[in-house]
C-alpha positions in Angstrom: -13.1 38.7 -18.0 -11.5 38.9 -21.4 -11.3 42.3 -23.0 -13.5 43.1 -26.0 -10.5 44.6 -27.7 -9.0 41.8 -29.9 -5.4 42.8 -29.3 -5.9 43.0 -25.5 -7.9 39.8 -25.6 -5.0 38.1 -27.5 -2.5 39.3 -24.9 -4.6 38.2 -22.0 -5.1 34.7 -23.5 -1.3 34.4 -24.2 -0.6 35.5 -20.6 -3.2 33.0 -19.3 -1.8 30.1 -21.4 1.7 31.0 -20.3 0.6 30.8 -16.7 -1.0 27.4 -17.3 2.2 26.1 -18.9 4.3 27.4 -16.0 1.9 25.6 -13.5 2.1 22.4 -15.6 6.0 22.5 -15.4 5.8 23.1 -11.7 3.5 20.2 -11.1 5.6 18.0 -13.4 8.7 18.9 -11.3 6.8 18.3 -8.1 5.7 14.8 -9.4 9.3 14.0 -10.3 10.6 15.1 -6.9 7.8 13.2 -5.0 8.4 10.0 -7.0 12.0 9.9 -5.7 11.2 10.8 -2.1 11.7 8.2 0.6 11.8 8.3 4.4 13.6 6.0 6.8 13.0 5.7 10.5 14.8 3.4 13.1 14.0 2.3 16.5 16.1 4.0 19.2 18.0 0.8 20.0 18.8 0.1 16.3 17.0 -3.2 16.3 14.6 -2.1 13.5 14.9 0.2 10.5 12.0 0.8 7.9 12.2 2.7 4.7 9.0 3.8 2.8 8.6 5.0 -0.8 6.7 8.1 -2.0 3.4 6.2 -1.5 4.2 5.2 2.1 4.8 1.6 1.1 7.6 -0.2 2.9 10.5 -0.8 0.5 13.0 -2.0 3.1 12.8 -3.5 6.6 16.1 -4.2 8.3 16.4 -6.1 11.5 19.6 -5.4 13.3 21.6 -7.7 15.6 19.7 -6.3 18.6 16.5 -7.8 17.3 17.8 -11.3 18.0 16.2 -12.9 21.0 13.4 -10.2 21.2 9.9 -11.3 21.5 8.4 -11.5 18.0 5.5 -9.4 19.1 7.9 -6.7 20.3 9.8 -6.8 17.0 6.5 -6.6 15.1 5.4 -3.6 17.2 8.7 -1.8 16.5 8.4 -2.5 12.8 4.9 -0.9 12.8 6.0 2.1 14.9 9.0 2.7 12.6 6.8 2.4 9.5 4.2 4.9 10.8 7.0 7.3 11.8 8.6 7.0 8.4 5.2 7.7 6.8 4.7 10.8 9.0 8.3 11.9 8.0 7.3 11.3 4.3 4.3 13.6 4.8 6.4 16.4 6.1 8.9 16.0 3.3 6.0 16.2 0.7 4.7 19.3 2.4 8.2 20.9 2.1 8.4 19.8 -1.6 5.0 21.3 -2.3 6.0 24.6 -0.6 9.2 24.8 -2.6 7.8 23.8 -6.0 4.3 25.1 -6.4 2.2 28.0 -5.0 1.1 26.9 -1.5 -2.3 28.5 -2.0 -2.9 26.5 -5.2 -5.9 24.2 -4.9 -4.3 21.1 -6.3 -1.3 21.5 -4.0 -3.7 21.8 -1.0 -5.4 18.6 -2.2 -2.2 16.7 -2.5 -1.1 17.7 1.0 -4.5 16.9 2.4 -4.3 13.3 1.0 -0.9 12.8 2.6 -2.0 14.3 5.9 -5.1 12.0 6.0 -3.1 8.9 5.1 0.0 9.5 7.2 -0.8 11.3 10.5 1.7 11.8 13.3 2.2 8.8 15.5 0.2 9.5 18.7 2.5 9.8 21.7 5.5 9.3 19.6 8.6 9.7 21.7 10.7 8.2 18.9 10.8 5.0 21.0 9.5 1.5 20.3 6.1 0.5 21.4 6.4 -1.0 24.9 2.9 -2.3 25.3 2.5 -5.5 23.4 -0.9 -7.3 23.1 -1.2 -10.9 22.1 -3.5 -11.1 19.0 -4.0 -13.3 16.0 -2.2 -11.6 13.1 -1.8 -12.4 9.5 1.3 -14.5 8.9 1.2 -16.2 12.3 -1.3 -17.6 14.8 -0.7 -17.0 18.4 -3.9 -18.7 19.6 -3.2 -21.4 22.3 -6.0 -23.7 21.1 -6.2 -23.4 17.3 -9.4 -24.7 15.7 -8.5 -27.4 13.2 -9.5 -26.7 9.6 -12.6 -28.6 8.4 -11.9 -31.9 6.7 -11.9 -31.5 2.9 -15.0 -32.7 1.2 -15.0 -34.8 -1.9 -15.8 -33.0 -5.1 -19.3 -33.8 -6.4 -19.4 -35.9 -9.4 -20.7 -34.2 -12.5 -24.1 -35.4 -13.6 -23.8 -37.9 -16.4 -26.7 -38.8 -18.6 -28.1 -42.3 -18.4 -27.1 -44.6 -21.2 -30.1 -46.0 -23.0 -28.1 -49.1 -24.2 -26.9 -49.9 -20.6 -29.7 -49.1 -18.0 -27.8 -51.1 -15.4 -24.8 -48.7 -15.6 -26.1 -45.1 -15.8 -22.7 -43.5 -15.2 -20.7 -45.7 -17.5 -18.1 -43.8 -19.4 -18.2 -46.2 -22.3 -14.9 -47.9 -21.7 -16.4 -51.1 -20.3 -13.5 -51.5 -17.9 -11.1 -51.9 -20.8 -8.0 -50.0 -21.3 -8.0 -47.3 -23.9 -4.6 -48.5 -25.0 -5.4 -51.2 -27.5 
């Protein structure tokens, strides 16, 4: 509560405004540091390496020489595992940035961390190794179905309705060119 004494009230408001300015600077610094934060994880055998940006979006996927000759489903599983591990690493880095930059008990800081925690949980059973269990599924970007269903045959586009020509009832859809070239 603000004091009823005008001098004290002025000092309290100045102190409050100064605190807000300090928090704004802290959050601006946090945002700057978060924007440049990335995380990279590799498969233990070095076949796959994935880097994610501060939003957890992959910015680099590198397939090493060891990925040659591997089953594509196994490579895909390694990419996904590395990406999820990189995202979990990112979450931990953001948590460290928050703790080092703004008060940990600050409500906005808790909200930021909760969002990262929800979006990027730890990889269950992560032993820092590639996923060994591979299931054959249809995935975007490739079809692994043995008996694919052919796409339906394209249908002809319907002709637009044309009004009947009163001067030529025998040719209701006549376009007026009378089978003559428009190049005269």
